[in-house]
C-alpha positions in Angstrom: 0.0 0.1 -0.2 3.3 2.5 -0.3 1.8 4.3 -3.4 -1.6 4.9 -1.6 -2.4 8.7 -0.9 -1.7 10.2 1.8 -4.4 12.0 3.9 -3.9 14.4 6.1 -6.5 15.4 8.2 -6.7 18.4 11.1 -7.2 17.7 14.6 -8.0 20.1 17.8 -7.8 17.2 20.5 -7.6 13.5 21.3 -11.2 12.9 20.3 -10.7 14.3 16.7 -7.2 12.2 16.6 -8.9 8.9 17.7 -11.8 9.8 15.2 -9.6 10.9 12.5 -7.2 7.6 12.8 -10.7 5.4 12.8 -11.6 7.1 9.5 -8.2 5.9 7.8 -6.4 9.3 8.3 -2.7 8.5 7.8 -1.4 11.6 9.4 -3.0 14.6 11.6 -2.0 18.0 11.9 -2.3 19.6 15.1 -3.8 22.7 15.7 -5.9 25.4 18.0 -8.0 28.3 17.4 -9.4 27.8 13.7 -11.2 31.2 14.1 -7.8 32.0 13.9 -7.3 29.6 10.6 -5.3 27.3 12.9 -2.6 27.9 15.7 0.5 26.2 18.0 -1.8 23.6 20.2 -0.9 23.4 23.5 1.7 20.9 24.6 -0.8 19.2 27.1 -2.6 18.9 24.6 0.1 17.6 21.9 1.1 14.8 24.8 -3.0 14.0 24.8 -3.3 13.5 21.1 0.0 11.5 21.2 -0.8 9.1 23.6 -4.4 8.5 22.0 -3.2 7.8 18.2 -0.4 6.1 16.9 0.0 7.8 13.4 2.1 10.5 12.9 1.5 14.4 13.9 2.3 17.3 12.7 2.6 20.7 14.6 1.8 24.1 14.0 4.0 26.7 14.9 1.9 29.9 14.1 1.1 32.5 17.0 -1.3 34.9 15.2 -3.8 34.4 12.9 -2.0 35.7 8.8 1.7 34.7 7.9 3.9 37.2 10.0 6.0 35.7 12.6 5.4 37.5 15.5 7.1 37.2 18.0 10.0 34.6 16.6 11.3 33.8 20.2 7.8 32.4 21.6 8.1 30.6 18.6 11.2 29.2 19.6 10.8 28.7 22.7 7.2 26.6 21.8 8.7 24.4 19.5 11.5 23.1 21.7 9.1 22.4 24.4 7.1 20.7 21.6 10.3 19.0 20.6 11.0 17.6 24.2 7.5 16.7 25.0 8.2 14.4 21.5 6.8 16.1 18.7 8.9 15.2 15.6 6.9 16.4 12.7 5.6 20.7 12.8 4.0 22.7 10.3 5.2 26.7 9.3 5.2 29.1 6.9 6.3 32.5 7.7 6.2 35.9 4.8 7.3 39.6 5.3 5.4 42.2 4.4 6.7 42.1 0.6 5.2 38.6 0.5 8.5 37.2 0.2 9.7 34.3 2.6 10.8 35.5 6.0 14.0 33.4 6.1 15.1 34.6 9.6 11.7 33.5 11.2 12.0 29.8 9.4 15.9 29.3 9.6 15.6 29.8 13.3 12.9 27.7 14.1 14.4 24.8 12.2 17.6 24.8 14.1 15.3 24.2 17.0 13.7 21.6 15.4 16.8 19.9 14.4 16.3 18.0 11.3 12.3 17.1 12.3 10.5 16.7 9.0 8.2 20.0 8.4 5.7 21.4 6.0 6.0 25.2 4.7 2.2 25.3 4.8 -0.4 27.8 3.0 2.0 31.2 3.3 3.1 30.2 0.4 -0.9 30.2 -1.8 -0.1 34.3 -0.4 3.6 34.8 -1.6 4.7 36.9 -4.3 6.3 34.9 -6.4 5.8 31.3 -5.6 8.5 29.9 -7.9 11.0 32.2 -6.2 9.8 31.2 -2.3 10.5 27.5 -3.5 13.8 27.9 -4.5 14.9 30.5 -1.9 13.7 27.3 0.8 14.8 24.8 -1.5 18.2 23.9 1.1 16.7 24.0 3.8 16.7 20.8 6.3 13.5 18.8 7.0 11.5 20.2 4.7 9.6 17.7 2.5 6.2 19.0 1.8 4.0 22.5 0.9 0.3 22.9 1.9 -1.1 24.7 -1.2 -4.6 25.4 -2.7 -2.5 26.6 -5.2 -4.1 30.0 -5.1 -5.4 31.8 -2.2 -8.9 31.9 -2.8 -8.6 27.9 -2.4 -8.6 24.7 -5.1 -11.4 26.1 -7.4 -8.9 28.5 -8.9 -5.7 27.2 -7.8 -5.5 24.0 -10.1 -3.9 25.2 -13.2 -1.1 26.0 -10.4 -1.2 22.8 -8.6 -1.9 20.7 -11.7 1.7 22.9 -13.4 3.5 22.0 -9.9 2.4 18.5 -9.5 4.5 18.6 -13.7 7.8 20.0 -11.9 8.3 17.6 -9.4 11.9 16.9 -8.9 13.2 19.5 -10.5 14.8 21.8 -7.8 12.9 23.7 -5.3 9.6 21.2 -6.5 11.3 18.4 -4.8 8.9 18.6 -1.7 6.0 16.9 -1.6 2.6 18.8 -2.8 -0.5 18.0 0.0 -3.3 19.4 -1.5 -5.9 21.5 1.4 -7.7 24.7 1.2 -11.3 24.4 0.0 -10.7 21.0 -1.1 -13.8 18.8 -2.6 -13.9 15.4 -3.3 -15.0 16.7 -7.0 -10.9 17.8 -7.2 -9.7 14.7 -6.7 -9.4 13.0 -10.2 -8.5 15.5 -11.6 -5.3 16.1 -9.0 -4.5 12.4 -8.8 -4.6 12.3 -12.7 -1.8 15.3 -12.3 0.0 13.1 -9.8 -1.2 14.4 -6.9 -1.0 11.7 -4.2 -1.0 13.6 -1.0 -4.3 15.7 0.6 -5.2 17.7 3.5 -8.8 18.2 4.8 -10.2 19.9 8.4 -13.7 20.5 7.6 -14.1 18.8 5.2 -14.0 16.5 7.8 -16.7 18.1 10.0 -20.1 18.3 8.6 -21.9 19.3 11.7 -19.2 22.3 11.5 -15.5 23.2 13.5 -17.8 23.0 16.7 -18.1 19.8 16.2 -15.9 17.0 16.5 -14.3 15.5 13.5 -16.9 12.7 12.3 -14.7 9.1 11.4 -17.3 8.7 8.6 -16.5 11.5 7.1 -12.8 10.9 7.0 -14.1 7.7 5.3 -15.6 9.1 2.7 -12.4 10.2 1.9 -10.2 7.0 2.3 -12.2 5.6 -0.2 -12.4 8.2 -2.6 -8.7 8.0 -2.6 -8.3 4.5 -2.7 -10.6 3.9 -5.5 
């Protein structure tokens, strides 16, 4: 089954995590506060989720809504604390006011991550120049994934970009895996799979009753079965 598509699901707590794993998720993205689009969870939340499931967990490193890094000292401290708790995969991504990657913030964080694998998240969809961003980040240790919708407004608008980037897989700057998420729907999957995309990220789609309700194993299972079909 090593060639099966990866399904990553957002989890806010252990209940979500157990439900997502039961539905067939391969990996979880751990966040808190979806009203701010997903911020760093507490160490306690990480520890409870880690104890509840045995699939990989990618932990968000983000202090505030938007794509500015904010207080990098605090971010570094939170990352270090999560590393001490056993976190070994992360999600991050920061831009300058001009829309360039904030290399100072990113490099300070990945120094603490010390070789852990990480995803550069949808900040790429707000970047001034996607290709330039990828080339600037290309040599950073641990970067193995870009979470992207192809456009700031979501997958509907980003499909041409996603397909073009999938076609460049393996080129300099395009070695990290494309993890598609952000307004992703089941009807997008055939076109993306045909283009060679093999990793998908869902949040709201796993929660038919909204963000105040837990992840639905049945909703996750629908995605798992669609990807395995």
